[in-house]
Phi, psi and omega in degrees: 000314184295333182293341180293327185268330177062221182256018179236180183075230181267006181286183180276095180283185184295325185252014184300323182287349183263355183297329178296324179292319178296320177299318178295317179298316178298316180299315179297320179296320178297314178298318180299315179296321178296312180295322179295320180292325176292323179295323179298320181291337183269000180287147185295335182275358176293132186306330180289346183254015180282146177283166179297323179293320177298316179295321179296314178299321179295318179295322179293318180295326178282347181087014179287332177230154179271178185296320181298312180295323177300312181296320179296314181290328177297319177297320180297326183280334182263000000 
């Protein structure tokens, strides 16, 4: 009976003993990607971490607010 399947199908193929290693590598890569994505969000240049003064300066530089409004809001922040 066993001779019908040989070394292919669900039998013990040439690389059957190495699948646990591939599983560990995939698991480590998934954990690494998760940790790396969290690290990207914590960097200071990420837009969510800008201070109120940085955002105010940025709006003034883009022309969204005029000098008078910039100075008023700057006083409120300091």
